[in-house]
C-alpha positions as semicolon CSV with decimal commas, in nm:
position;residue;x (nm);y (nm);z (nm)
1;X;-2,527;-5,335;2,467
2;X;-2,444;-4,934;2,539
3;X;-2,077;-5,003;2,575
4;X;-2,050;-5,250;2,246
5;X;-2,212;-4,864;2,024
6;X;-1,963;-4,708;2,207
7;X;-1,645;-4,917;2,088
8;X;-1,820;-4,984;1,703
9;X;-1,851;-4,593;1,687
10;X;-1,490;-4,566;1,819
11;X;-1,370;-4,767;1,596
12;X;-1,564;-4,618;1,308
13;X;-1,420;-4,262;1,371
14;X;-1,028;-4,460;1,403
15;X;-1,114;-4,538;1,039
16;X;-1,264;-4,227;0,907
17;X;-1,070;-3,960;1,009
18;X;-0,706;-4,108;0,810
19;X;-0,977;-4,172;0,512
20;X;-1,048;-3,823;0,559
21;X;-0,747;-3,656;0,581
22;X;-0,655;-3,862;0,343
23;X;-0,849;-3,768;0,124
24;X;-0,800;-3,400;0,192
25;X;-0,409;-3,433;0,104
26;X;-0,534;-3,598;-0,197
27;X;-0,762;-3,302;-0,362
28;X;-0,491;-3,094;-0,315
29;X;-0,511;-2,699;-0,288
30;X;-0,619;-2,457;-0,530
31;X;-0,411;-2,143;-0,538
32;X;-0,556;-1,795;-0,714
33;X;-0,269;-1,640;-0,799
34;X;-0,166;-1,269;-0,982
35;X;-0,106;-1,334;-1,386
36;X;0,208;-1,191;-1,317
37;X;0,378;-1,435;-1,099
38;X;0,249;-1,756;-1,371
39;X;0,619;-1,902;-1,432
40;X;0,774;-1,843;-1,101
41;X;0,487;-1,964;-0,866
42;X;0,500;-2,284;-1,176
43;X;0,807;-2,377;-1,002
44;X;0,761;-2,283;-0,634
45;X;0,449;-2,495;-0,631
46;X;0,630;-2,765;-0,853
47;X;0,876;-2,742;-0,625
48;X;0,636;-2,772;-0,254
49;X;0,481;-3,099;-0,446
50;X;0,798;-3,229;-0,485
51;X;0,851;-3,235;-0,105
52;X;0,566;-3,301;0,011
53;X;0,370;-3,475;-0,267
54;X;0,028;-3,245;-0,195
55;X;-0,067;-3,112;-0,602
56;X;-0,110;-2,757;-0,577
57;X;-0,341;-2,599;-0,900
58;X;-0,319;-2,256;-0,928
59;X;-0,523;-2,031;-1,121
60;X;-0,378;-1,718;-1,273
61;X;-0,577;-1,407;-1,401
62;X;-0,566;-1,010;-1,277
63;X;-0,624;-0,945;-0,894
64;X;-0,953;-0,840;-0,953
65;X;-1,084;-1,152;-1,084
66;X;-0,958;-1,301;-0,864
67;X;-1,106;-1,093;-0,554
68;X;-1,388;-1,132;-0,703
69;X;-1,494;-1,498;-0,769
70;X;-1,352;-1,579;-0,419
71;X;-1,573;-1,331;-0,313
72;X;-1,865;-1,484;-0,495
73;X;-1,773;-1,820;-0,404
74;X;-1,553;-1,991;-0,601
75;X;-1,342;-2,288;-0,443
76;X;-0,982;-2,112;-0,328
77;X;-0,767;-2,197;-0,059
78;X;-0,501;-1,965;-0,108
79;X;-0,474;-1,547;-0,230
80;X;-0,191;-1,442;-0,382
81;X;-0,312;-1,039;-0,507
82;X;-0,050;-0,806;-0,683
83;X;-0,133;-0,490;-0,519
84;X;-0,286;-0,442;-0,096
85;X;-0,566;-0,290;-0,218
86;X;-0,768;-0,651;-0,379
87;X;-0,653;-0,820;-0,080
88;X;-0,770;-0,523;0,178
89;X;-1,122;-0,565;-0,077
90;X;-1,132;-0,941;0,026
91;X;-1,054;-0,835;0,358
92;X;-1,342;-0,642;0,407
93;X;-1,559;-0,875;0,263
94;X;-1,413;-1,105;0,469
95;X;-1,348;-1,400;0,230
96;X;-0,922;-1,438;0,382
97;X;-0,802;-1,505;0,730
98;X;-0,644;-1,151;0,828
99;X;-0,435;-1,300;1,089
100;X;-0,226;-1,479;0,758
101;X;-0,234;-1,189;0,591
102;X;0,160;-1,084;0,492
103;X;0,337;-0,901;0,224
104;X;0,537;-1,138;0,080
105;X;0,693;-0,972;-0,296
106;X;0,777;-0,642;-0,446
107;X;0,761;-0,594;-0,779
108;X;0,888;-0,302;-1,030
109;X;0,732;-0,119;-1,351
110;X;0,867;-0,126;-1,688
111;X;0,832;0,031;-2,048
112;X;0,881;-0,174;-2,294
113;X;0,844;-0,229;-2,685
114;X;0,872;-0,522;-2,902
115;X;1,166;-0,656;-2,953
116;X;1,263;-0,558;-3,299
117;X;1,133;-0,247;-3,257
118;X;1,337;0,062;-3,360
119;X;1,284;0,257;-2,990
120;X;1,618;0,259;-2,806
121;X;1,645;0,336;-2,440
122;X;1,445;0,657;-2,293
123;X;1,502;0,809;-1,975
124;X;1,163;0,791;-1,779
125;X;1,148;1,104;-1,533
126;X;0,915;1,420;-1,455
127;X;0,843;1,574;-1,809
128;X;0,888;1,236;-1,993
129;X;0,633;1,238;-2,380
130;X;0,497;0,868;-2,344
131;X;0,261;1,001;-2,605
132;X;0,518;1,167;-2,836
133;X;0,714;0,803;-2,834
134;X;0,442;0,604;-2,895
135;X;0,368;0,797;-3,213
136;X;0,023;0,644;-3,373
137;X;0,042;0,305;-3,184
138;X;-0,019;0,188;-2,880
139;X;0,052;0,140;-2,559
140;X;-0,096;-0,123;-2,357
141;X;-0,082;-0,188;-2,001
142;X;-0,376;-0,301;-1,741
143;X;-0,717;-0,178;-1,707
144;X;-0,598;0,181;-1,514
145;X;-0,943;0,103;-1,324
146;X;-0,928;-0,257;-1,188
147;X;-0,592;-0,411;-1,271
148;X;-0,279;-0,339;-1,079
149;X;0,001;-0,267;-1,324
150;X;-0,231;-0,032;-1,476
151;X;-0,298;0,156;-1,168
152;X;0,051;0,136;-1,095
153;X;0,100;0,286;-1,452
154;X;-0,177;0,569;-1,427
155;X;-0,020;0,697;-1,091
156;X;0,357;0,686;-1,216
157;X;0,219;0,817;-1,559
158;X;0,021;1,102;-1,348
159;X;0,317;1,165;-1,128
160;X;0,571;1,219;-1,460
161;X;0,278;1,502;-1,644
162;X;0,229;1,211;-1,876
163;X;-0,048;1,095;-1,839
164;X;-0,337;1,355;-1,987
165;X;-0,126;1,321;-2,350
166;X;-0,111;0,895;-2,307
167;X;-0,427;0,859;-2,236
168;X;-0,565;0,838;-2,501
169;X;-0,338;0,593;-2,668
170;X;-0,363;0,342;-2,404
171;X;-0,500;-0,052;-2,495
172;X;-0,613;-0,196;-2,167
173;X;-0,596;-0,526;-2,138
174;X;-0,765;-0,756;-1,885
175;X;-0,454;-0,913;-1,732
176;X;-0,088;-0,759;-1,699
177;X;0,019;-1,102;-1,901
178;X;-0,293;-0,950;-2,225
179;X;-0,085;-0,621;-2,216
180;X;0,272;-0,837;-2,263
181;X;0,124;-1,018;-2,545
182;X;-0,017;-0,726;-2,757
183;X;0,410;-0,575;-2,723
184;X;0,515;-0,962;-2,801
185;X;0,293;-0,933;-3,115
186;X;0,347;-0,618;-3,212
187;X;0,019;-0,519;-3,184
188;X;0,112;-0,234;-2,955
189;X;0,416;-0,033;-3,038
190;X;0,545;0,074;-2,593
191;X;0,408;-0,140;-2,322
192;X;0,399;-0,070;-1,899
193;X;0,414;-0,379;-1,747
194;X;0,627;-0,563;-1,433
195;X;1,025;-0,570;-1,455
196;X;0,902;-0,946;-1,402
197;X;0,676;-1,056;-1,737
198;X;0,910;-0,888;-1,896
199;X;1,179;-1,104;-1,876
200;X;1,002;-1,398;-1,925
201;X;0,895;-1,282;-2,282
202;X;1,221;-1,308;-2,501
203;X;0,981;-1,181;-2,775
204;X;0,986;-0,803;-2,633
205;X;1,260;-0,505;-2,462
206;X;1,307;-0,315;-2,152
207;X;1,373;0,023;-2,301
208;X;1,299;0,220;-1,999
209;X;1,210;0,185;-1,588
210;X;0,964;0,350;-1,386
211;X;1,123;0,590;-1,057
212;X;1,000;0,338;-0,765
213;X;0,873;0,685;-0,641
214;X;0,673;0,764;-0,930
215;X;0,408;0,434;-0,787
216;X;0,274;0,352;-0,491
217;X;0,481;0,032;-0,369
218;X;0,442;-0,257;-0,544
219;X;0,341;-0,540;-0,321
220;X;0,249;-0,855;-0,343
221;X;0,056;-0,985;-0,034
222;X;-0,051;-1,336;0,007
223;X;-0,303;-1,451;0,258
224;X;-0,542;-1,833;0,323
225;X;-0,885;-1,789;0,186
226;X;-1,174;-1,828;0,478
227;X;-1,211;-2,190;0,326
228;X;-0,929;-2,279;0,305
229;X;-0,795;-2,628;0,373
230;X;-0,600;-2,733;0,635
231;X;-0,329;-2,766;0,423
232;X;-0,270;-2,440;0,375
233;X;-0,102;-2,296;0,677
234;X;0,211;-2,553;0,536
235;X;0,183;-2,434;0,192
236;X;0,207;-1,994;0,369
237;X;0,466;-2,141;0,535
238;X;0,655;-2,313;0,201
239;X;0,612;-1,963;0,038
240;X;0,795;-1,792;0,323
241;X;1,098;-2,054;0,278
242;X;1,442;-1,954;0,105
243;X;1,352;-2,209;-0,118
244;X;1,067;-1,986;-0,245
245;X;1,274;-1,728;-0,179
246;X;1,525;-1,809;-0,435
247;X;1,277;-1,942;-0,680
248;X;1,073;-1,551;-0,681
249;X;1,444;-1,367;-0,676
250;X;1,526;-1,582;-0,974
251;X;1,227;-1,426;-1,166
252;X;1,303;-1,084;-1,032
253;X;1,082;-1,034;-0,773
254;X;1,207;-0,905;-0,452
255;X;1,123;-1,059;-0,102
256;X;0,985;-0,866;0,139
257;X;1,025;-1,095;0,379
258;X;1,257;-1,281;0,624
259;X;1,274;-1,595;0,513
260;X;1,120;-1,902;0,791
261;X;1,378;-2,192;0,632
């Protein structure tokens, strides 16, 4: 009798395990990613799905919002942040697998204006008077207290001596894409966004680039969450691949790792 039970149990497990793996694969993966990554990552995810048949569901927002959501139990398998601070926060909260963390991408910040603006090319350097350039208009960027692009913008303006005069004119948005939209619609006369965002929005033009040494390096780290499905490792490997590198660089990102294949 015991032997028969063991045989039946083994058969049950043999059927159940493949079904469990199939179910996990059908479910796919959920990726929480910085808003500035949307266009590029959508293409990367499409390429990954075409290669593996694994569906990727991406949720885009400010890194600050996403990190807090993961900490509060939101179901994410992978986190892509637009700065190291919010990935550090996730590490301190023990919601990412720190051994999977890498600095994947780099970026730059630029000054933009609506495409039909009379503002021409400007040189951004110490003494740059952003407040005067904006006149009576508003300057859109992310919230300088939490949204990465806003934090980078504040650091740059402080470094250049432009912060005190420009700060009252800031229209601080919930994400870089929200700031981009304000400028594209003409609701702000200027904006500070990532160069990759300006590249995908035809209704704005770049009028200046902030010196790289005026702010901390713009780094996008990636990591699997502590609740990640087994397939997250394969997805992370693809993000480090030559195929992903080609897509990210097409959108203007700097690839910070040696491509795996």
